[in-house]
LUMSEVO-22116 format. One record per residue (C-alpha): x, y, z; residue number from 1. Coordinates in nm, 3 decimals, always signed. Layout:
N
+---------+---------+---------+-----+
|       u |       v |       w |   n |
+---------+---------+---------+-----+
|       X |       Y |       Z | NUM |
...
+---------+---------+---------+-----+
This chain:
452
+---------+---------+---------+-----+
|       u |       v |       w |   n |
+---------+---------+---------+-----+
|  +2.704 |  +0.920 |  -2.858 |   1 |
|  +2.434 |  +0.653 |  -2.849 |   2 |
|  +2.522 |  +0.363 |  -2.621 |   3 |
|  +2.358 |  +0.021 |  -2.606 |   4 |
|  +2.260 |  -0.159 |  -2.285 |   5 |
|  +2.150 |  -0.522 |  -2.296 |   6 |
|  +1.849 |  -0.634 |  -2.092 |   7 |
|  +1.747 |  -0.980 |  -1.974 |   8 |
|  +1.395 |  -1.031 |  -1.847 |   9 |
|  +1.264 |  -1.303 |  -1.616 |  10 |
|  +0.889 |  -1.345 |  -1.650 |  11 |
|  +0.678 |  -1.326 |  -1.962 |  12 |
|  +0.325 |  -1.319 |  -1.825 |  13 |
|  +0.089 |  -1.023 |  -1.796 |  14 |
|  +0.349 |  -0.770 |  -1.681 |  15 |
|  +0.644 |  -0.921 |  -1.869 |  16 |
|  +0.467 |  -0.931 |  -2.204 |  17 |
|  +0.341 |  -0.578 |  -2.135 |  18 |
|  +0.701 |  -0.460 |  -2.095 |  19 |
|  +0.805 |  -0.635 |  -2.416 |  20 |
|  +0.520 |  -0.463 |  -2.602 |  21 |
|  +0.604 |  -0.126 |  -2.448 |  22 |
|  +0.970 |  -0.158 |  -2.547 |  23 |
|  +0.870 |  -0.248 |  -2.901 |  24 |
|  +0.657 |  +0.065 |  -2.916 |  25 |
|  +0.878 |  +0.318 |  -2.738 |  26 |
|  +1.240 |  +0.196 |  -2.724 |  27 |
|  +1.333 |  +0.458 |  -2.984 |  28 |
|  +1.165 |  +0.729 |  -2.776 |  29 |
|  +1.362 |  +0.626 |  -2.466 |  30 |
|  +1.684 |  +0.621 |  -2.669 |  31 |
|  +1.620 |  +0.969 |  -2.806 |  32 |
|  +1.562 |  +1.106 |  -2.456 |  33 |
|  +1.842 |  +0.925 |  -2.275 |  34 |
|  +2.105 |  +0.854 |  -2.537 |  35 |
|  +2.090 |  +0.485 |  -2.446 |  36 |
|  +1.946 |  +0.210 |  -2.662 |  37 |
|  +1.794 |  -0.070 |  -2.450 |  38 |
|  +1.822 |  -0.402 |  -2.635 |  39 |
|  +1.608 |  -0.687 |  -2.504 |  40 |
|  +1.825 |  -0.997 |  -2.544 |  41 |
|  +1.635 |  -1.280 |  -2.372 |  42 |
|  +1.310 |  -1.345 |  -2.183 |  43 |
|  +1.290 |  -1.642 |  -1.947 |  44 |
|  +0.935 |  -1.781 |  -1.920 |  45 |
|  +0.766 |  -2.072 |  -1.741 |  46 |
|  +0.641 |  -2.223 |  -2.066 |  47 |
|  +0.700 |  -2.123 |  -2.426 |  48 |
|  +0.336 |  -2.174 |  -2.523 |  49 |
|  +0.160 |  -2.015 |  -2.224 |  50 |
|  -0.112 |  -1.761 |  -2.309 |  51 |
|  -0.010 |  -1.398 |  -2.263 |  52 |
|  -0.175 |  -1.061 |  -2.341 |  53 |
|  +0.098 |  -0.959 |  -2.586 |  54 |
|  +0.309 |  -1.190 |  -2.802 |  55 |
|  +0.681 |  -1.233 |  -2.731 |  56 |
|  +0.903 |  -1.321 |  -3.029 |  57 |
|  +0.990 |  -1.692 |  -3.011 |  58 |
|  +1.360 |  -1.627 |  -3.071 |  59 |
|  +1.377 |  -1.424 |  -2.746 |  60 |
|  +1.222 |  -1.685 |  -2.517 |  61 |
|  +1.388 |  -1.949 |  -2.302 |  62 |
|  +1.280 |  -2.151 |  -1.999 |  63 |
|  +1.624 |  -2.125 |  -1.834 |  64 |
|  +1.635 |  -1.817 |  -1.611 |  65 |
|  +1.988 |  -1.896 |  -1.492 |  66 |
|  +2.119 |  -1.876 |  -1.846 |  67 |
|  +1.972 |  -1.526 |  -1.872 |  68 |
|  +2.099 |  -1.395 |  -1.538 |  69 |
|  +2.448 |  -1.544 |  -1.578 |  70 |
|  +2.498 |  -1.437 |  -1.939 |  71 |
|  +2.799 |  -1.200 |  -1.927 |  72 |
|  +2.663 |  -1.001 |  -2.220 |  73 |
|  +2.340 |  -0.918 |  -2.035 |  74 |
|  +2.399 |  -0.606 |  -1.827 |  75 |
|  +2.073 |  -0.561 |  -1.637 |  76 |
|  +1.788 |  -0.786 |  -1.524 |  77 |
|  +1.413 |  -0.723 |  -1.497 |  78 |
|  +1.250 |  -0.961 |  -1.247 |  79 |
|  +0.879 |  -0.988 |  -1.325 |  80 |
|  +0.789 |  -1.337 |  -1.199 |  81 |
|  +0.627 |  -1.241 |  -0.866 |  82 |
|  +0.634 |  -1.436 |  -0.541 |  83 |
|  +0.907 |  -1.436 |  -0.278 |  84 |
|  +1.099 |  -1.764 |  -0.324 |  85 |
|  +1.228 |  -1.805 |  -0.679 |  86 |
|  +1.214 |  -1.428 |  -0.724 |  87 |
|  +1.446 |  -1.377 |  -0.427 |  88 |
|  +1.695 |  -1.627 |  -0.570 |  89 |
|  +1.686 |  -1.456 |  -0.911 |  90 |
|  +1.734 |  -1.107 |  -0.768 |  91 |
|  +2.008 |  -1.209 |  -0.527 |  92 |
|  +2.196 |  -1.392 |  -0.804 |  93 |
|  +2.184 |  -1.089 |  -1.033 |  94 |
|  +2.285 |  -0.843 |  -0.760 |  95 |
|  +2.582 |  -1.055 |  -0.655 |  96 |
|  +2.699 |  -1.042 |  -1.018 |  97 |
|  +2.687 |  -0.662 |  -0.994 |  98 |
|  +2.393 |  -0.634 |  -1.231 |  99 |
|  +2.121 |  -0.376 |  -1.163 | 100 |
|  +1.777 |  -0.529 |  -1.110 | 101 |
|  +1.440 |  -0.380 |  -1.198 | 102 |
|  +1.145 |  -0.536 |  -1.015 | 103 |
|  +0.770 |  -0.490 |  -0.983 | 104 |
|  +0.756 |  -0.733 |  -0.691 | 105 |
|  +0.601 |  -0.564 |  -0.387 | 106 |
|  +0.573 |  -0.887 |  -0.188 | 107 |
|  +0.943 |  -0.959 |  -0.238 | 108 |
|  +1.045 |  -0.610 |  -0.127 | 109 |
|  +0.814 |  -0.622 |  +0.172 | 110 |
|  +0.956 |  -0.956 |  +0.289 | 111 |
|  +1.324 |  -0.921 |  +0.190 | 112 |
|  +1.382 |  -0.558 |  +0.093 | 113 |
|  +1.634 |  -0.480 |  +0.365 | 114 |
|  +1.849 |  -0.778 |  +0.264 | 115 |
|  +1.821 |  -0.705 |  -0.107 | 116 |
|  +1.920 |  -0.339 |  -0.078 | 117 |
|  +2.215 |  -0.431 |  +0.144 | 118 |
|  +2.328 |  -0.688 |  -0.114 | 119 |
|  +2.303 |  -0.434 |  -0.394 | 120 |
|  +2.516 |  -0.187 |  -0.196 | 121 |
|  +2.782 |  -0.448 |  -0.120 | 122 |
|  +2.817 |  -0.537 |  -0.487 | 123 |
|  +2.815 |  -0.182 |  -0.621 | 124 |
|  +2.485 |  -0.198 |  -0.803 | 125 |
|  +2.125 |  -0.089 |  -0.752 | 126 |
|  +1.768 |  -0.214 |  -0.718 | 127 |
|  +1.491 |  -0.026 |  -0.898 | 128 |
|  +1.130 |  -0.076 |  -0.789 | 129 |
|  +0.900 |  +0.201 |  -0.914 | 130 |
|  +0.651 |  -0.057 |  -1.045 | 131 |
|  +0.613 |  -0.224 |  -0.705 | 132 |
|  +0.366 |  +0.036 |  -0.571 | 133 |
|  +0.069 |  +0.190 |  -0.754 | 134 |
|  +0.152 |  +0.076 |  -1.106 | 135 |
|  +0.209 |  +0.372 |  -1.334 | 136 |
|  +0.197 |  +0.637 |  -1.057 | 137 |
|  +0.556 |  +0.759 |  -0.996 | 138 |
|  +0.523 |  +0.761 |  -0.619 | 139 |
|  +0.854 |  +0.587 |  -0.542 | 140 |
|  +1.061 |  +0.844 |  -0.729 | 141 |
|  +0.856 |  +1.126 |  -0.579 | 142 |
|  +0.925 |  +1.011 |  -0.223 | 143 |
|  +1.290 |  +0.921 |  -0.280 | 144 |
|  +1.394 |  +1.214 |  -0.497 | 145 |
|  +1.118 |  +1.470 |  -0.546 | 146 |
|  +1.060 |  +1.514 |  -0.172 | 147 |
|  +1.421 |  +1.469 |  -0.063 | 148 |
|  +1.401 |  +1.806 |  +0.115 | 149 |
|  +1.079 |  +1.726 |  +0.303 | 150 |
|  +0.985 |  +1.537 |  +0.614 | 151 |
|  +0.679 |  +1.333 |  +0.525 | 152 |
|  +0.434 |  +1.394 |  +0.808 | 153 |
|  +0.129 |  +1.223 |  +0.658 | 154 |
|  +0.062 |  +0.981 |  +0.373 | 155 |
|  -0.275 |  +0.831 |  +0.282 | 156 |
|  -0.302 |  +0.585 |  -0.003 | 157 |
|  -0.579 |  +0.413 |  -0.194 | 158 |
|  -0.332 |  +0.153 |  -0.316 | 159 |
|  -0.546 |  -0.152 |  -0.395 | 160 |
|  -0.765 |  -0.125 |  -0.703 | 161 |
|  -0.968 |  -0.437 |  -0.627 | 162 |
|  -1.089 |  -0.306 |  -0.291 | 163 |
|  -1.155 |  +0.038 |  -0.432 | 164 |
|  -1.360 |  -0.113 |  -0.716 | 165 |
|  -1.568 |  -0.318 |  -0.471 | 166 |
|  -1.632 |  -0.029 |  -0.231 | 167 |
|  -1.716 |  +0.205 |  -0.522 | 168 |
|  -1.979 |  -0.029 |  -0.659 | 169 |
|  -2.123 |  -0.098 |  -0.315 | 170 |
|  -2.175 |  +0.275 |  -0.270 | 171 |
|  -2.303 |  +0.361 |  -0.617 | 172 |
|  -2.533 |  +0.058 |  -0.652 | 173 |
|  -2.629 |  -0.010 |  -0.291 | 174 |
|  -2.500 |  -0.364 |  -0.345 | 175 |
|  -2.376 |  -0.621 |  -0.096 | 176 |
|  -2.008 |  -0.708 |  -0.062 | 177 |
|  -2.047 |  -1.074 |  -0.161 | 178 |
|  -2.236 |  -0.995 |  -0.482 | 179 |
|  -1.988 |  -0.728 |  -0.594 | 180 |
|  -1.689 |  -0.950 |  -0.516 | 181 |
|  -1.835 |  -1.231 |  -0.725 | 182 |
|  -1.890 |  -0.996 |  -1.018 | 183 |
|  -1.542 |  -0.847 |  -0.978 | 184 |
|  -1.398 |  -1.198 |  -1.003 | 185 |
|  -1.602 |  -1.267 |  -1.317 | 186 |
|  -1.467 |  -0.947 |  -1.477 | 187 |
|  -1.106 |  -1.014 |  -1.379 | 188 |
|  -1.080 |  -0.729 |  -1.125 | 189 |
|  -1.047 |  -0.977 |  -0.837 | 190 |
|  -0.859 |  -1.305 |  -0.817 | 191 |
|  -1.039 |  -1.636 |  -0.777 | 192 |
|  -0.875 |  -1.649 |  -0.432 | 193 |
|  -0.915 |  -1.283 |  -0.335 | 194 |
|  -0.779 |  -1.277 |  +0.020 | 195 |
|  -0.450 |  -1.102 |  -0.071 | 196 |
|  -0.653 |  -0.801 |  -0.185 | 197 |
|  -0.970 |  -0.791 |  +0.025 | 198 |
|  -0.797 |  -0.879 |  +0.352 | 199 |
|  -0.554 |  -0.589 |  +0.307 | 200 |
|  -0.226 |  -0.779 |  +0.259 | 201 |
|  -0.148 |  -0.633 |  -0.084 | 202 |
|  -0.195 |  -0.284 |  +0.060 | 203 |
|  +0.017 |  -0.386 |  +0.359 | 204 |
|  +0.313 |  -0.462 |  +0.130 | 205 |
|  +0.278 |  -0.130 |  -0.048 | 206 |
|  +0.232 |  +0.098 |  +0.253 | 207 |
|  +0.527 |  -0.072 |  +0.423 | 208 |
|  +0.751 |  +0.010 |  +0.126 | 209 |
|  +0.631 |  +0.372 |  +0.121 | 210 |
|  +0.677 |  +0.405 |  +0.497 | 211 |
|  +1.032 |  +0.271 |  +0.475 | 212 |
|  +1.112 |  +0.524 |  +0.203 | 213 |
|  +0.951 |  +0.815 |  +0.383 | 214 |
|  +1.113 |  +0.759 |  +0.721 | 215 |
|  +1.450 |  +0.603 |  +0.654 | 216 |
|  +1.415 |  +0.282 |  +0.857 | 217 |
|  +1.297 |  -0.056 |  +0.738 | 218 |
|  +0.936 |  -0.126 |  +0.836 | 219 |
|  +0.880 |  -0.492 |  +0.917 | 220 |
|  +0.553 |  -0.609 |  +0.758 | 221 |
|  +0.463 |  -0.772 |  +1.091 | 222 |
|  +0.451 |  -0.425 |  +1.247 | 223 |
|  +0.190 |  -0.297 |  +0.999 | 224 |
|  -0.162 |  -0.318 |  +1.140 | 225 |
|  -0.401 |  -0.459 |  +0.879 | 226 |
|  -0.778 |  -0.483 |  +0.841 | 227 |
|  -0.953 |  -0.578 |  +0.520 | 228 |
|  -1.300 |  -0.499 |  +0.389 | 229 |
|  -1.489 |  -0.827 |  +0.438 | 230 |
|  -1.685 |  -0.685 |  +0.733 | 231 |
|  -1.801 |  -0.372 |  +0.546 | 232 |
|  -2.171 |  -0.403 |  +0.470 | 233 |
|  -2.414 |  -0.212 |  +0.255 | 234 |
|  -2.570 |  -0.062 |  +0.568 | 235 |
|  -2.233 |  +0.076 |  +0.682 | 236 |
|  -2.186 |  +0.250 |  +0.349 | 237 |
|  -2.541 |  +0.388 |  +0.356 | 238 |
|  -2.511 |  +0.532 |  +0.706 | 239 |
|  -2.165 |  +0.670 |  +0.630 | 240 |
|  -2.317 |  +0.854 |  +0.334 | 241 |
|  -2.589 |  +1.002 |  +0.555 | 242 |
|  -2.316 |  +1.133 |  +0.783 | 243 |
|  -2.122 |  +1.286 |  +0.492 | 244 |
|  -1.855 |  +1.018 |  +0.446 | 245 |
|  -1.733 |  +0.760 |  +0.195 | 246 |
|  -1.565 |  +0.436 |  +0.304 | 247 |
|  -1.224 |  +0.370 |  +0.149 | 248 |
|  -0.951 |  +0.119 |  +0.228 | 249 |
|  -0.654 |  +0.340 |  +0.314 | 250 |
|  -0.290 |  +0.272 |  +0.376 | 251 |
|  -0.198 |  +0.531 |  +0.638 | 252 |
|  +0.137 |  +0.671 |  +0.745 | 253 |
|  +0.162 |  +0.940 |  +1.014 | 254 |
|  +0.423 |  +1.078 |  +1.247 | 255 |
|  +0.283 |  +1.053 |  +1.600 | 256 |
|  +0.371 |  +1.265 |  +1.903 | 257 |
|  +0.669 |  +1.138 |  +2.100 | 258 |
|  +0.592 |  +0.934 |  +2.409 | 259 |
|  +0.607 |  +1.113 |  +2.740 | 260 |
|  +0.950 |  +1.078 |  +2.899 | 261 |
|  +0.953 |  +0.851 |  +3.201 | 262 |
|  +0.959 |  +1.033 |  +3.538 | 263 |
|  +1.300 |  +1.087 |  +3.691 | 264 |
|  +1.496 |  +1.136 |  +3.369 | 265 |
|  +1.680 |  +1.465 |  +3.354 | 266 |
|  +1.667 |  +1.699 |  +3.057 | 267 |
|  +2.038 |  +1.630 |  +3.003 | 268 |
|  +1.969 |  +1.255 |  +2.980 | 269 |
|  +1.684 |  +1.313 |  +2.738 | 270 |
|  +1.907 |  +1.519 |  +2.508 | 271 |
|  +2.186 |  +1.261 |  +2.511 | 272 |
|  +1.957 |  +0.977 |  +2.399 | 273 |
|  +1.738 |  +1.117 |  +2.119 | 274 |
|  +1.452 |  +0.900 |  +2.008 | 275 |
|  +1.352 |  +0.836 |  +1.648 | 276 |
|  +1.010 |  +0.910 |  +1.509 | 277 |
|  +0.706 |  +0.718 |  +1.628 | 278 |
|  +0.517 |  +0.634 |  +1.314 | 279 |
|  +0.173 |  +0.492 |  +1.251 | 280 |
|  +0.178 |  +0.246 |  +0.959 | 281 |
|  -0.164 |  +0.090 |  +0.907 | 282 |
|  -0.413 |  -0.044 |  +0.654 | 283 |
|  -0.783 |  -0.036 |  +0.734 | 284 |
|  -1.124 |  +0.079 |  +0.604 | 285 |
|  -1.173 |  +0.446 |  +0.679 | 286 |
|  -1.456 |  +0.697 |  +0.671 | 287 |
|  -1.329 |  +0.976 |  +0.444 | 288 |
|  -1.518 |  +1.309 |  +0.437 | 289 |
|  -1.700 |  +1.349 |  +0.105 | 290 |
|  -1.534 |  +1.690 |  +0.068 | 291 |
|  -1.187 |  +1.531 |  +0.055 | 292 |
|  -1.032 |  +1.445 |  -0.281 | 293 |
|  -0.971 |  +1.080 |  -0.185 | 294 |
|  -1.346 |  +1.026 |  -0.141 | 295 |
|  -1.383 |  +1.079 |  -0.516 | 296 |
|  -1.118 |  +0.828 |  -0.629 | 297 |
|  -1.333 |  +0.550 |  -0.771 | 298 |
|  -1.332 |  +0.216 |  -0.953 | 299 |
|  -0.987 |  +0.057 |  -0.996 | 300 |
|  -0.791 |  +0.383 |  -0.972 | 301 |
|  -0.527 |  +0.446 |  -0.707 | 302 |
|  -0.429 |  +0.770 |  -0.537 | 303 |
|  -0.166 |  +0.869 |  -0.283 | 304 |
|  -0.205 |  +1.187 |  -0.078 | 305 |
|  +0.128 |  +1.307 |  +0.063 | 306 |
|  +0.192 |  +1.591 |  +0.307 | 307 |
|  +0.545 |  +1.723 |  +0.345 | 308 |
|  +0.655 |  +1.977 |  +0.600 | 309 |
|  +0.773 |  +2.213 |  +0.324 | 310 |
|  +0.574 |  +2.124 |  +0.012 | 311 |
|  +0.241 |  +2.087 |  +0.192 | 312 |
|  -0.030 |  +1.864 |  +0.040 | 313 |
|  +0.020 |  +1.680 |  -0.289 | 314 |
|  -0.181 |  +1.414 |  -0.473 | 315 |
|  -0.074 |  +1.136 |  -0.710 | 316 |
|  -0.351 |  +0.967 |  -0.909 | 317 |
|  -0.372 |  +0.704 |  -1.179 | 318 |
|  -0.404 |  +0.336 |  -1.262 | 319 |
|  -0.240 |  +0.128 |  -0.996 | 320 |
|  -0.223 |  -0.205 |  -1.177 | 321 |
|  -0.251 |  -0.369 |  -1.516 | 322 |
|  -0.004 |  -0.464 |  -1.786 | 323 |
|  +0.033 |  -0.120 |  -1.941 | 324 |
|  +0.040 |  +0.094 |  -1.625 | 325 |
|  +0.296 |  -0.136 |  -1.466 | 326 |
|  +0.499 |  -0.151 |  -1.788 | 327 |
|  +0.520 |  +0.228 |  -1.785 | 328 |
|  +0.682 |  +0.220 |  -1.440 | 329 |
|  +0.920 |  -0.058 |  -1.547 | 330 |
|  +1.026 |  +0.149 |  -1.850 | 331 |
|  +1.106 |  +0.439 |  -1.619 | 332 |
|  +1.332 |  +0.216 |  -1.411 | 333 |
|  +1.493 |  +0.065 |  -1.722 | 334 |
|  +1.582 |  +0.415 |  -1.840 | 335 |
|  +1.730 |  +0.506 |  -1.500 | 336 |
|  +1.931 |  +0.183 |  -1.481 | 337 |
|  +2.056 |  +0.223 |  -1.838 | 338 |
|  +2.171 |  +0.580 |  -1.768 | 339 |
|  +2.346 |  +0.468 |  -1.452 | 340 |
|  +2.528 |  +0.198 |  -1.647 | 341 |
|  +2.621 |  +0.444 |  -1.921 | 342 |
|  +2.781 |  +0.688 |  -1.678 | 343 |
|  +2.904 |  +0.433 |  -1.423 | 344 |
|  +2.702 |  +0.588 |  -1.141 | 345 |
|  +2.489 |  +0.324 |  -0.965 | 346 |
|  +2.430 |  +0.548 |  -0.665 | 347 |
|  +2.106 |  +0.742 |  -0.637 | 348 |
|  +1.936 |  +0.890 |  -0.335 | 349 |
|  +1.958 |  +0.588 |  -0.101 | 350 |
|  +1.634 |  +0.405 |  -0.016 | 351 |
|  +1.696 |  +0.453 |  +0.356 | 352 |
|  +1.829 |  +0.777 |  +0.496 | 353 |
|  +1.989 |  +0.811 |  +0.838 | 354 |
|  +1.773 |  +1.074 |  +1.006 | 355 |
|  +1.520 |  +0.823 |  +1.145 | 356 |
|  +1.727 |  +0.509 |  +1.194 | 357 |
|  +1.589 |  +0.484 |  +1.547 | 358 |
|  +1.232 |  +0.521 |  +1.433 | 359 |
|  +0.965 |  +0.279 |  +1.549 | 360 |
|  +0.621 |  +0.172 |  +1.434 | 361 |
|  +0.358 |  +0.243 |  +1.698 | 362 |
|  +0.118 |  -0.030 |  +1.803 | 363 |
|  -0.236 |  +0.023 |  +1.681 | 364 |
|  -0.362 |  +0.031 |  +2.042 | 365 |
|  -0.167 |  +0.357 |  +2.089 | 366 |
|  -0.312 |  +0.527 |  +1.782 | 367 |
|  -0.597 |  +0.771 |  +1.842 | 368 |
|  -0.874 |  +0.856 |  +1.596 | 369 |
|  -1.248 |  +0.910 |  +1.573 | 370 |
|  -1.480 |  +0.615 |  +1.516 | 371 |
|  -1.797 |  +0.502 |  +1.343 | 372 |
|  -1.956 |  +0.218 |  +1.541 | 373 |
|  -2.253 |  +0.008 |  +1.430 | 374 |
|  -2.431 |  -0.202 |  +1.689 | 375 |
|  -2.718 |  -0.444 |  +1.638 | 376 |
|  -2.938 |  -0.404 |  +1.945 | 377 |
|  -3.278 |  -0.491 |  +2.082 | 378 |
|  -3.510 |  -0.193 |  +2.059 | 379 |
|  -3.605 |  -0.190 |  +2.426 | 380 |
|  -3.597 |  +0.086 |  +2.690 | 381 |
|  -3.264 |  +0.138 |  +2.859 | 382 |
|  -3.047 |  +0.007 |  +2.575 | 383 |
|  -2.882 |  +0.339 |  +2.502 | 384 |
|  -2.827 |  +0.412 |  +2.870 | 385 |
|  -2.633 |  +0.086 |  +2.920 | 386 |
|  -2.412 |  +0.158 |  +2.621 | 387 |
|  -2.339 |  +0.518 |  +2.711 | 388 |
|  -2.255 |  +0.411 |  +3.067 | 389 |
|  -1.975 |  +0.186 |  +2.939 | 390 |
|  -1.845 |  +0.452 |  +2.702 | 391 |
|  -1.859 |  +0.712 |  +2.977 | 392 |
|  -1.664 |  +0.491 |  +3.214 | 393 |
|  -1.394 |  +0.469 |  +2.944 | 394 |
|  -1.404 |  +0.849 |  +2.895 | 395 |
|  -1.513 |  +0.810 |  +2.532 | 396 |
|  -1.741 |  +1.086 |  +2.407 | 397 |
|  -2.028 |  +1.045 |  +2.158 | 398 |
|  -2.063 |  +1.310 |  +1.889 | 399 |
|  -2.380 |  +1.181 |  +1.721 | 400 |
|  -2.628 |  +0.892 |  +1.725 | 401 |
|  -2.850 |  +0.745 |  +1.454 | 402 |
|  -3.114 |  +0.493 |  +1.559 | 403 |
|  -3.386 |  +0.403 |  +1.308 | 404 |
|  -3.726 |  +0.347 |  +1.460 | 405 |
|  -3.826 |  -0.015 |  +1.513 | 406 |
|  -4.083 |  -0.213 |  +1.699 | 407 |
|  -4.011 |  -0.282 |  +2.063 | 408 |
|  -3.815 |  -0.602 |  +2.103 | 409 |
|  -3.692 |  -0.617 |  +1.745 | 410 |
|  -3.326 |  -0.575 |  +1.660 | 411 |
|  -3.225 |  -0.248 |  +1.496 | 412 |
|  -2.895 |  -0.089 |  +1.393 | 413 |
|  -2.755 |  +0.173 |  +1.629 | 414 |
|  -2.492 |  +0.403 |  +1.480 | 415 |
|  -2.257 |  +0.596 |  +1.708 | 416 |
|  -1.996 |  +0.851 |  +1.604 | 417 |
|  -1.731 |  +0.864 |  +1.875 | 418 |
|  -1.489 |  +1.139 |  +1.964 | 419 |
|  -1.115 |  +1.088 |  +1.937 | 420 |
|  -0.977 |  +0.812 |  +2.159 | 421 |
|  -0.706 |  +0.550 |  +2.147 | 422 |
|  -0.781 |  +0.232 |  +1.958 | 423 |
|  -0.705 |  +0.022 |  +2.263 | 424 |
|  -0.952 |  +0.214 |  +2.477 | 425 |
|  -1.231 |  +0.188 |  +2.220 | 426 |
|  -1.169 |  -0.182 |  +2.155 | 427 |
|  -1.188 |  -0.256 |  +2.529 | 428 |
|  -1.513 |  -0.061 |  +2.562 | 429 |
|  -1.669 |  -0.237 |  +2.261 | 430 |
|  -1.570 |  -0.571 |  +2.408 | 431 |
|  -1.772 |  -0.485 |  +2.720 | 432 |
|  -2.064 |  -0.356 |  +2.512 | 433 |
|  -2.070 |  -0.676 |  +2.304 | 434 |
|  -2.143 |  -0.875 |  +2.620 | 435 |
|  -2.460 |  -0.679 |  +2.701 | 436 |
|  -2.775 |  -0.893 |  +2.659 | 437 |
|  -2.932 |  -0.626 |  +2.437 | 438 |
|  -2.644 |  -0.641 |  +2.185 | 439 |
|  -2.723 |  -0.916 |  +1.934 | 440 |
|  -2.418 |  -0.916 |  +1.702 | 441 |
|  -2.048 |  -0.828 |  +1.722 | 442 |
|  -1.994 |  -0.450 |  +1.701 | 443 |
|  -1.860 |  -0.308 |  +1.374 | 444 |
|  -1.600 |  -0.035 |  +1.425 | 445 |
|  -1.458 |  +0.176 |  +1.140 | 446 |
|  -1.209 |  +0.456 |  +1.197 | 447 |
|  -1.280 |  +0.810 |  +1.079 | 448 |
|  -1.002 |  +1.015 |  +0.917 | 449 |
|  -1.000 |  +1.391 |  +0.955 | 450 |
|  -0.671 |  +1.459 |  +0.763 | 451 |
|  -0.560 |  +1.709 |  +1.027 | 452 |
+---------+---------+---------+-----+
């Protein structure tokens, strides 16, 4: 028999109005597939007359979010306001009333996810968050349910459309970062204050959520190493292309080898105190081989490459933001929440398993990779010898060198591809190199991903 579930929504802006429009279009389709009719009862908005991409019927709107959340006839809440202050209050209030909450709020989950999930469990309800990462790409459900029988050994994500758009245009047009950013802002692909995107913090929120899902312990955002793309120049992209690479901003998740056991501990002691996984969780620009599928993900599209120990390599691709892509993910969660209410089963595969409760996030200094290094140097005899001496002292090998010809005494770019070494070791060596008189600008270092 068809059952009705009543929805209250907080937020009627770009995403909220997109969800209203999507429900108007496809509520009957969802009902036919699930046997549950989702009735939108009220939408709390900041202002009744604010501009929005899709209209919301006036009779549904109110400016009182508390009246929506506390209405006993409203069974589930969609929080679509963004931010981490009011949104936290809204979500906590709904969860304490035992109402399931659907959210697209990655910043909220990154900052308060552990608390929110614990509150949901205590009050016998659930928190649904498919729309919080990669818009319409169903990566949350894939990690939580589709790969429930896999250990996730590697995950690489192009999870910020703004950065991917900027880097794509810089490569295709040979343009400078500043010019492309300005145009992206004019077209609405970048915010007027773009730091959340271009400094990597948006990607930080998303990769932290995915890492928490994949490894069963909550990843504190402060433990996620982050670099943005402000320092990427046209010359870096051009030389990367000559070497067979494309620069992408990647969120990276890897299981790292366990640390060597301290001397003196017996094998019996080691077995009695098992350690959790050591995991790299990072966001930074990366040289991706042109032969790899992620090198060909362009413009505002997102993609997540996942490797499981049983399934092997998989790829999820699509639009990672926007009113319609995000609305699609919200509809998926609405359907799940409505079914759970219908059958009285709020428990799904839990967001955090128990197998890696002792897991830790490794410091970036411990993480090893290969490197692309660009130096600005005086074109004088002996320059290369001084640089290679410092790298040799640090036991860092050089795999290739590109040095355009210049006139003696002028500054020229010097491109080095370095063999695998720890980030701490390379950073220390570059600090020494930067102090050489022949080095005329701070070194630029970009990690190289081999996907091994």
